[in-house]
ZADO-1210 file (C-alpha; in nm, 4 decimals, padded with zeros to 6 digits):
<atoms>
<atom x="00.0000" y="00.0000" z="00.0000" code="MET" pos="1"/>
<atom x="00.1374" y="00.3396" z="-00.0988" code="LEU" pos="2"/>
<atom x="00.1359" y="00.6287" z="00.1452" code="ASP" pos="3"/>
<atom x="00.0034" y="00.9694" z="00.0414" code="SER" pos="4"/>
<atom x="00.3486" y="01.1256" z="-00.0120" code="LYS" pos="5"/>
<atom x="00.4568" y="00.8427" z="-00.2392" code="THR" pos="6"/>
<atom x="00.1295" y="00.8544" z="-00.4300" code="ARG" pos="7"/>
<atom x="00.1692" y="01.2322" z="-00.4758" code="ALA" pos="8"/>
<atom x="00.5243" y="01.1830" z="-00.6021" code="PHE" pos="9"/>
<atom x="00.4104" y="00.9172" z="-00.8506" code="LEU" pos="10"/>
<atom x="00.1268" y="01.1417" z="-00.9732" code="ARG" pos="11"/>
<atom x="00.3850" y="01.4131" z="-01.0374" code="GLY" pos="12"/>
<atom x="00.6073" y="01.1762" z="-01.2325" code="VAL" pos="13"/>
<atom x="00.3104" y="01.0507" z="-01.4342" code="ALA" pos="14"/>
<atom x="00.1993" y="01.4046" z="-01.5153" code="SER" pos="15"/>
<atom x="00.5144" y="01.4564" z="-01.7220" code="THR" pos="16"/>
<atom x="00.4636" y="01.1341" z="-01.9173" code="ARG" pos="17"/>
<atom x="00.2513" y="01.0717" z="-02.2204" code="GLU" pos="18"/>
<atom x="-00.0395" y="00.8278" z="-02.2020" code="THR" pos="19"/>
<atom x="00.1124" y="00.4905" z="-02.2867" code="GLU" pos="20"/>
<atom x="-00.1991" y="00.2768" z="-02.3340" code="ILE" pos="21"/>
<atom x="-00.5377" y="00.3729" z="-02.4723" code="LEU" pos="22"/>
<atom x="-00.8528" y="00.1728" z="-02.4063" code="ILE" pos="23"/>
<atom x="-01.1321" y="00.2156" z="-02.6602" code="GLY" pos="24"/>
<atom x="-01.4686" y="00.0653" z="-02.7460" code="GLN" pos="25"/>
<atom x="-01.3370" y="-00.2920" z="-02.7243" code="ASN" pos="26"/>
<atom x="-01.2689" y="-00.2370" z="-02.3552" code="GLY" pos="27"/>
<atom x="-01.0219" y="-00.4356" z="-02.1531" code="ILE" pos="28"/>
<atom x="-00.9219" y="-00.7713" z="-02.2992" code="ASN" pos="29"/>
<atom x="-00.6230" y="-01.0043" z="-02.2668" code="GLU" pos="30"/>
<atom x="-00.4216" y="-00.8024" z="-02.5192" code="GLY" pos="31"/>
<atom x="-00.4673" y="-00.4795" z="-02.3253" code="VAL" pos="32"/>
<atom x="-00.3863" y="-00.6514" z="-01.9952" code="LEU" pos="33"/>
<atom x="-00.0662" y="-00.8023" z="-02.1348" code="SER" pos="34"/>
<atom x="00.0356" y="-00.4641" z="-02.2772" code="GLN" pos="35"/>
<atom x="-00.0188" y="-00.2962" z="-01.9383" code="ILE" pos="36"/>
<atom x="00.1733" y="-00.5791" z="-01.7706" code="ASP" pos="37"/>
<atom x="00.4702" y="-00.5360" z="-02.0070" code="MET" pos="38"/>
<atom x="00.4723" y="-00.1592" z="-01.9464" code="ASN" pos="39"/>
<atom x="00.4663" y="-00.2099" z="-01.5699" code="LEU" pos="40"/>
<atom x="00.7606" y="-00.4511" z="-01.5983" code="ASP" pos="41"/>
<atom x="00.9597" y="-00.2081" z="-01.8100" code="ALA" pos="42"/>
<atom x="00.8729" y="00.1259" z="-01.6460" code="HIS" pos="43"/>
<atom x="00.7000" y="00.0487" z="-01.3120" code="GLU" pos="44"/>
<atom x="00.4578" y="00.3368" z="-01.3695" code="LEU" pos="45"/>
<atom x="00.1934" y="00.3291" z="-01.6420" code="VAL" pos="46"/>
<atom x="-00.0540" y="00.5937" z="-01.7534" code="LYS" pos="47"/>
<atom x="-00.3681" y="00.4578" z="-01.9175" code="ILE" pos="48"/>
<atom x="-00.6166" y="00.6674" z="-02.1127" code="GLY" pos="49"/>
<atom x="-00.9823" y="00.5817" z="-02.1628" code="LEU" pos="50"/>
<atom x="-01.1163" y="00.7015" z="-02.4962" code="LEU" pos="51"/>
<atom x="-01.4559" y="00.8708" z="-02.5105" code="GLN" pos="52"/>
<atom x="-01.6081" y="00.5833" z="-02.7077" code="ASN" pos="53"/>
<atom x="-01.5691" y="00.3441" z="-02.4125" code="THR" pos="54"/>
<atom x="-01.8263" y="00.2911" z="-02.1409" code="ASP" pos="55"/>
<atom x="-01.5597" y="00.2239" z="-01.8772" code="ILE" pos="56"/>
<atom x="-01.5310" y="00.4684" z="-01.5867" code="ASP" pos="57"/>
<atom x="-01.1774" y="00.5358" z="-01.4609" code="ALA" pos="58"/>
<atom x="-01.2753" y="00.5424" z="-01.0943" code="LYS" pos="59"/>
<atom x="-01.4475" y="00.2043" z="-01.1215" code="GLN" pos="60"/>
<atom x="-01.1800" y="00.0262" z="-01.3226" code="ILE" pos="61"/>
<atom x="-00.8663" y="00.1361" z="-01.1329" code="ILE" pos="62"/>
<atom x="-00.9084" y="-00.1079" z="-00.8449" code="SER" pos="63"/>
<atom x="-00.9979" y="-00.3964" z="-01.0760" code="GLU" pos="64"/>
<atom x="-00.6917" y="-00.3358" z="-01.2944" code="LEU" pos="65"/>
<atom x="-00.4686" y="-00.3056" z="-00.9885" code="ALA" pos="66"/>
<atom x="-00.5961" y="-00.6331" z="-00.8484" code="GLN" pos="67"/>
<atom x="-00.5634" y="-00.8276" z="-01.1740" code="VAL" pos="68"/>
<atom x="-00.2136" y="-00.6916" z="-01.2459" code="LEU" pos="69"/>
<atom x="-00.0942" y="-00.7012" z="-00.8820" code="MET" pos="70"/>
<atom x="-00.0221" y="-00.3290" z="-00.8996" code="ALA" pos="71"/>
<atom x="-00.0899" y="-00.0306" z="-00.6755" code="GLU" pos="72"/>
<atom x="-00.3553" y="00.2195" z="-00.7807" code="PRO" pos="73"/>
<atom x="-00.2013" y="00.5667" z="-00.7855" code="VAL" pos="74"/>
<atom x="-00.4772" y="00.7877" z="-00.9241" code="ALA" pos="75"/>
<atom x="-00.7726" y="00.8123" z="-01.1562" code="SER" pos="76"/>
<atom x="-00.8051" y="01.1624" z="-01.2905" code="ILE" pos="77"/>
<atom x="-01.0758" y="01.2281" z="-01.5470" code="GLY" pos="78"/>
<atom x="-01.0321" y="00.9619" z="-01.8142" code="ARG" pos="79"/>
<atom x="-00.6782" y="00.8687" z="-01.7030" code="LYS" pos="80"/>
<atom x="-00.5672" y="00.5843" z="-01.4745" code="VAL" pos="81"/>
<atom x="-00.2211" y="00.5623" z="-01.3192" code="ILE" pos="82"/>
<atom x="-00.0835" y="00.2329" z="-01.1849" code="LEU" pos="83"/>
<atom x="00.2469" y="00.1476" z="-01.0146" code="TYR" pos="84"/>
<atom x="00.4184" y="-00.1864" z="-00.9624" code="ARG" pos="85"/>
<atom x="00.7774" y="-00.2430" z="-00.8540" code="TYR" pos="86"/>
<atom x="00.9754" y="-00.4320" z="-01.1156" code="SER" pos="87"/>
<atom x="01.3160" y="-00.5941" z="-01.0903" code="ARG" pos="88"/>
<atom x="01.3409" y="-00.5709" z="-01.4687" code="LYS" pos="89"/>
<atom x="01.3196" y="-00.1901" z="-01.4779" code="ALA" pos="90"/>
<atom x="01.6494" y="-00.0144" z="-01.5475" code="LYS" pos="91"/>
<atom x="01.5608" y="00.2993" z="-01.3524" code="ASN" pos="92"/>
<atom x="01.3355" y="00.2583" z="-01.0519" code="HIS" pos="93"/>
<atom x="01.0792" y="00.5364" z="-01.0202" code="VAL" pos="94"/>
<atom x="01.0850" y="00.5527" z="-00.6412" code="LEU" pos="95"/>
<atom x="01.4660" y="00.5794" z="-00.6255" code="ASP" pos="96"/>
<atom x="01.4320" y="00.9379" z="-00.7470" code="ALA" pos="97"/>
<atom x="01.1911" y="01.0051" z="-00.4599" code="ASN" pos="98"/>
<atom x="01.4405" y="00.8637" z="-00.2057" code="LYS" pos="99"/>
<atom x="01.7177" y="01.0811" z="-00.3517" code="ASP" pos="100"/>
<atom x="01.4913" y="01.3840" z="-00.3270" code="LYS" pos="101"/>
<atom x="01.4037" y="01.3102" z="00.0379" code="GLU" pos="102"/>
<atom x="01.7699" y="01.2535" z="00.1277" code="ASN" pos="103"/>
<atom x="01.8636" y="01.5855" z="-00.0319" code="ALA" pos="104"/>
<atom x="01.5941" y="01.7637" z="00.1713" code="LYS" pos="105"/>
<atom x="01.7223" y="01.6052" z="00.4940" code="LYS" pos="106"/>
<atom x="02.0776" y="01.7086" z="00.4111" code="GLU" pos="107"/>
<atom x="01.9724" y="02.0694" z="00.3474" code="VAL" pos="108"/>
<atom x="01.7745" y="02.0779" z="00.6751" code="LYS" pos="109"/>
<atom x="02.0763" y="01.9376" z="00.8596" code="GLY" pos="110"/>
<atom x="02.2977" y="02.2118" z="00.7192" code="ARG" pos="111"/>
<atom x="02.0440" y="02.4780" z="00.8105" code="GLN" pos="112"/>
<atom x="02.0226" y="02.3497" z="01.1701" code="ASN" pos="113"/>
<atom x="02.4033" y="02.3542" z="01.2027" code="LYS" pos="114"/>
<atom x="02.4268" y="02.7147" z="01.0818" code="THR" pos="115"/>
<atom x="02.1477" y="02.8264" z="01.3178" code="LYS" pos="116"/>
<atom x="02.3255" y="02.6746" z="01.6205" code="LYS" pos="117"/>
<atom x="02.6489" y="02.8658" z="01.5540" code="LYS" pos="118"/>
</atoms>
């Protein structure tokens, strides 16, 4: 289960990415599921778009997709769904950037506290 800070970070990362998978009038079938699965293995974070000609609602489908693909639901915004799943196959892990960012913040705070004490 992702905490709110991690989910917010992942939403930010996804906002800079293009939609990787589009779901249309044929809905979700084995081909779409395997494509999402491959993207999760390669990139850990996948942004899925629901075309207007589909009857699927993003808020309803996010939990079902997450359960079937063993992924974490990040967000459903409008007609977009964002899923995350850790992958050993990924070259660059998405959450490593978040850890680096947090460590940098801690280091800056530590420096500020040292200068205030002097």
